[in-house]
C-alpha atoms as one frame of an Amber mdcrd trajectory, in Angstrom:
protein
  -0.225   0.175   0.242   0.937   3.148  -1.170   1.506   5.278   1.551   2.058
   9.156   1.881   3.356  11.097   4.852   4.963  15.019   6.121   7.959  15.578
   7.797   9.776  18.832   9.242  12.795  17.732   8.592  14.477  14.473   7.006
  17.915  13.176   7.392  19.074  10.675   5.009  22.019   8.242   6.234  22.336
   7.462  10.368  26.090   8.279  10.532  28.155  10.487  12.992  26.971  13.989
  11.375  23.354  12.355  10.463  22.132  10.956  14.112  24.096  14.732  15.897
  21.747  16.347  13.219  19.239  14.526  14.919  19.782  14.834  18.684  21.099
  19.150  18.138  17.664  20.010  16.477  15.581  17.627  19.653  17.563  20.073
  21.712  15.502  22.762  20.084  12.353  21.100  19.906  12.169  20.070  15.800
  11.400  16.304  15.304  13.488  14.962  12.570  12.657  11.402  10.350  16.438
   9.773   9.350  16.129   7.250   6.902  18.991   4.352   6.588  18.893   2.176
   4.088  20.457  -1.153   6.585  18.663  -2.914   8.993  20.893  -1.540  12.021
  23.610   1.280  12.822  26.206   0.803  10.482  28.838   0.851  13.123  31.433
  -0.664  10.996  34.981   1.247  11.136  37.561   1.043  14.322  38.074   4.580
  16.149  38.564   7.666  16.695  40.383  11.151  17.113  38.017  13.396  18.619
  39.895  16.638  19.315  38.265  19.867  22.001  35.982  21.329  19.004  33.920
  17.870  19.179  33.776  16.874  22.771  32.525  20.821  22.755  29.757  19.500
  20.187  29.238  16.205  22.625  29.206  18.240  25.876  26.159  20.293  23.844
  24.691  17.551  22.612  24.184  15.904  26.530  26.138  12.980  25.586  29.902
  13.739  25.938  29.712  11.934  29.907  28.856   8.837  28.127  32.006   8.739
  26.271  34.815  10.308  28.720  34.136   7.420  31.247  35.788   5.050  29.253
  38.106   6.769  27.078  40.665   8.350  28.841  42.779  11.739  26.817  45.942
  11.503  25.352  47.856  13.909  23.131  48.803  14.149  19.972  51.485  17.298
  18.411  50.438  19.449  21.359  46.920  18.163  21.491  44.815  17.049  23.725
  42.215  14.211  22.310  40.638  10.988  23.434  40.366   8.075  20.732  36.539
   6.705  20.968  35.328   3.467  19.319  33.169   4.794  16.523  30.489   2.336
  16.965  30.474   4.177  20.979  29.686   7.309  19.635  26.764   6.345  17.407
  25.131   4.943  20.087  25.469   7.404  22.137  24.026   9.647  20.249  21.199
   7.068  18.743  20.590   6.617  22.966  18.916  10.084  22.579  16.587  10.277
  20.079  13.506   8.916  20.356  12.922   5.212  18.957  11.239   6.121  15.886
  13.473   8.616  15.024  15.381   5.980  12.790  14.140   4.767   9.926  15.951
   0.825   9.108  15.538  -0.764   5.805  14.443   2.601   3.933  15.598   2.399
   0.549  14.839   5.528  -1.289  14.785   6.426  -4.919  14.329  10.102  -5.026
  13.901  12.997  -3.902  12.850  15.977  -5.834  10.879  19.322  -5.833   7.389
  20.042  -6.631   5.870  23.785  -6.357   3.215  24.543  -4.081   0.128  26.427
  -5.418   0.720  30.874  -4.844   3.952  32.018  -3.800   4.725  29.224  -1.471
   7.804  27.565  -1.401   7.943  24.416  -2.793   8.239  20.860  -1.192  10.955
  18.480  -1.371   9.093  15.409  -2.619  11.246  12.106  -1.191  10.087   8.640
  -2.844  10.473   5.766  -1.047  11.476   1.954  -2.564   8.504   0.628  -1.093
   5.597   3.631  -3.178   5.609   5.717   0.360   6.535   9.396  -0.482   7.439
  11.421   2.138   6.915  15.351   1.802   9.723  17.857   4.017   7.195  20.977
   4.300   8.015  24.502   3.590   9.067  25.299   6.701  11.385  28.634   5.875
  12.168  26.144   3.457  11.764  22.872   3.080  15.086  21.049   4.169  16.702
  17.219   3.779  19.498  17.270   5.462  22.348  14.066   3.264  24.847  13.182
   5.412  26.941  11.805   2.790  30.453  11.924   1.160  28.451  12.535  -1.875
  25.554  15.483  -2.496  22.088  15.012  -4.080  21.984  17.562  -6.729  19.148
  19.129  -5.896  18.165  22.714  -4.977  16.424  22.877  -0.701  18.847  20.274
   0.098  21.061  20.954   3.446  24.982  19.343   3.166  27.057  18.641   5.554
  30.247  16.825   6.789  31.839  15.921   3.596  30.058  16.590   1.384  29.947
  20.620   2.486  34.074  20.804   3.110  36.201  17.879   2.136  40.027  17.300
   3.836  42.706  14.810   4.199  41.874  12.548   6.431  45.820  13.180   8.136
  43.874  16.467   9.748  41.851  13.832  11.824  38.192  16.972  11.728  36.655
  14.971   9.555  34.218  13.840  12.298  34.595  16.925  14.701  33.739  18.672
  11.767  30.984  16.461  11.626  29.788  17.453  14.884  30.093  21.040  14.578
  28.607  20.883  11.616  25.161  19.384  13.042  25.745  21.529  15.864  24.995
  24.730  13.577  22.407  22.887  11.627  20.617  22.544  14.291  20.228  26.521
  15.897  19.806  27.412  12.098  16.786  24.874  11.212  15.508  25.575  14.947
  15.891  29.642  13.357  13.384  29.018  10.684  11.070  25.908  11.629  10.504
  27.564  15.698  12.177  31.011  15.083  10.238  31.833  18.696  12.191  28.905
  20.593  14.935  29.062  22.146  18.234  27.491  20.557  19.800  25.737  23.738
  20.908  22.776  24.440  22.647  21.081  27.551  23.453  23.327  30.618  22.091
  26.503  29.587  24.716  26.872  26.724  23.200  28.565  23.379  24.327  26.959
  20.194  25.390  30.300  18.667  28.168  30.178  21.837  29.618  27.455  21.353
  30.219  27.483  18.187
């Protein structure tokens, strides 16, 4: 049976950037739908070097305490960091989200824009392999976050992490910047969709202040 549903924000891919963005949006009162084609979190990969900028974001998300108790700080080239398992980071972020946030076994076939009557903004139409159509509402612009190194060439899509600013692995900042991007995107979308709501994160600090 074909179904149609409306969502404020749709995130394609629950990697580090995708889950962190969903957590950032939750902090400002916005529920996001996260689509994943696999049957569970793809936690492949070994360890990640998280530098202070990443931990500042994790503090804002309210998840840093879950990791710091298991991973001790170390120093590399004068910088203090902690090396964590990718699986542990993904699970820590996923635990912050309502169970229905991540929709597994979701195979996306296309993303297109559809004009609405009058002067209203376009709606992003996301079509799934099972026939479901998801409408990303045009609340300040229809937003779909595709968090992958292969960005969609479509208007009204927001790309973050490697898709926005690729960098060489030796910098050790890919995951760190993904967390920062998620924090900033949560602030920006929060201002568009719920402009009267304070973009507060844990500890009463504003997202703008941390960034």
